N, C-alpha and C positions, 0 to 999 in steps of 0.2 A: 674546568667547569663542565664542559660537554662530556668528557670522559666519565666524570663522577655521576652525571645524570644518566648516562647510558648504563653504567654499572648498577645504579639504583633501579632503573626500569627493568633490567634483566633479572632482578631478584624478586620483582613484584609478580603476583599472580596475573596471568594474561587477562582474566576477566576484569581486574581492577584497572589495568592499563587501557583496555578497550572502553571502559566506562568513562575514564578521564578524557580519552580521545574524543568521545562523543560530545562532551561539553565544549571542548576546544573547537570542534567542527561547527557546533551550533553557533558559537560566538563569531567565528571567523568566516564561515561559508553561508550562513543563513541569518545574517544580521538584519535582513529585510523583515523578518518576522516581528521585530520590535516595532515596526511602523505599520504593519498590516492590521486590518480590523480584528478586534477580539470579540469572541462570542462566549455566551454564558454557559453553554452546554453543548454536548455532542449534537443533539437534535437541532439546535440553532445553526450549528456549522453545517449539518447535512442539508438544512433548508437553503443555505447559501449555495451549496453545491448544486442543488436542484435548479436554482436560479441561473447558474452558469450553463446548465444544459438547455435552457430556454423556458423553464417553468414546468409545473407538474402535469400540464395537459399535453406535453410534447412526447413523442416516442423516443426512447433512449435505450442504450444497452448499459447495464450495470454488472460489473465483474467484481467479485469479492474473493480475495485471497485470505483465507482464515475465517471460517464461518461460526464455529462452535455451535451454539444453540440457535443461531439465526436471528438474533435481535435486530441487528442493523439491516440485514437483507430484507427482513419482514417489514421494517420501517420504509425502506425505499420502494418495495413492491406496493405498499399501501399508498404511498405518496404519489408515485408515478402511475397514474391510472390508465394511460392509453393502452388499448388492446395490443398494439404492436410493440410495446416496450418488452424488453427481454432481460432476464436476470440469471446470472451464472455464479454459483458458489463453489469454491474449491477448498477442500480440507481433507485431512486424513480421517477425521472423526475418531481417531484413537489417541488424541492428545499431542502435545509437543514432541517432535522427533528427537529433541535434545533439551538439556536444561536451559532455562532462561532466567538468569539471576538466581533468586532463591527458589524458583519453581522447578521441580525436577521434570525429566522427560515423562511424558504421559499425562501431565496436567492438561485439563480441558477435554479429557476423554469422554466421549458420548457413546461408548460401547460400539463404535463403528457405524452408528446410525445417524444419518442426516436429520435435521429438524423437519417436522411436518408443516409444510406451507401449502394450504389448499389454493394453489394458484398455478394454472397450467403454463404460465409464462416463465416459471422458475425451474431451473435445472441445477442439479448438483453433480459434481465430479469428485468422487471419493478417491483418496490416495495422495501420494506425494505430488507436488506440482510437476516435477520432472516426468512422472508417469502419465500425466494427463496433458502433456505438451501438445501432442498431435490432435487430441479431441478438442481442446480449447481453441487451437488455431483454426480448426474447421468451423467452430461456432462463431468465432470472431469474423471470419470471412463471410459466413452466411448472413451476419447482421449488416453487412454492407456499410453504408455511410451514416448509420445511426449515431447521434452524439454519444460519446463514451465517457462513463464514469468508472474509475477503478478505485475500489476501497481496499487499501493495503492494511491488513490486520493479522499478518503472519507472525509478528513480534520478533522473530529471529533475523539476524543479519543475512545469512546465506539464503534463506527462503525469500526474503524481501528483494534482495538483489536479483535472484533468478526471476522472480515475477516481473520486476521492472524491465529486465532484458527481454523477457518473452513479449510483453506488450509493446516494447520498442519496435518490434518487427512490423507493426502496422504502419509505421512512418506517418503518423498523423497526430495532431495535437489532441489532448484529452484532459479531462478534469480528474484530479487525484485527491484522495483523502487518506491520510496516515493516522492510524488510531492510537499508536503508542510511539510517538515520534522521537522524543528525547531518549537516546540510547541506540539500540541496534538499527532502527529505521533511519536515524540521522546519518549514520555512517554509510548505510546502504545507498541512500539517495545521493550523497556526495560522491561516492565511488562510481555510481551509475552515471551521474552527470559528467564526471571527468572522463570515464572510459568510453562512453557512447556519445559524448559531445552534445548532450541534450540541454535545452533551456528550461529552467524551473522558475516559475513566477508565483511567489507566495501571495495567497488571496485572503487568508484568514487563519485564526488559530483559537484554541481553547487553552487557557493557561492552567498549570498546576500550581496551586498556592501562590498565584501571581508571580511566579518565578521562572518556570520553564514551560515551553509549549508541549502540551500532552497530545492534543489532536491538531492536525494541520491540514488546511485546504490549499491546493495550488493547481496551476495548470502546467502540464509538461508538454514540451514540443521536441520530439525527437529530431536528430540531425538527419537531413535527407542525404543519403549516399547512393548514387546510381549503381545499379547492378553491374558487375564486371562483365565485359564482353565474352561471349562464348568462344570456345576454341583455344 
């Protein structure tokens, strides 16, 4: 039976196997989503995320991986009104670097231009996430102990996993929102939690057709590992 299953899987397109794996991961690794609060819309979920930060009047740092035209970052900047709040958006602004399901590479292209947000608290880092590693690390360090919200909207498995690993370096708990959870982001979060020994606590979701979580709100607590001694 196992040999037959392996033979079948080996003949299927990789994309189909990965899609099926995401649903298995969802059922077996994120069963808590079935018991967490459900929200009617993205905006309602975002409002719950703001509550976890301490409310709209508190200063906070919002980092978004995957900006496109800036709808979600614009919402957070408008809701978090404190002058010391900071917002950072990362995107190539030339579209997806690879195909995502039926969407070909280049989808979501904005001609390389970030959205116009008339807010001096907002910064954009254009390019691949890997190319902005050092710049983002500096901005995160400069933000100090501001409560952190990370909005993961990169869609792709590799991009989301890299972003999770990058934020993990801060070694502090934070609020996370996943915008296209069922699929690539499901697998990325599971592999990150396994490989980096992080704790994920599901706090809410928006369901797609009352069947699968589309957007997910959670808190992530990285595993503290002391630095290796010098020498």
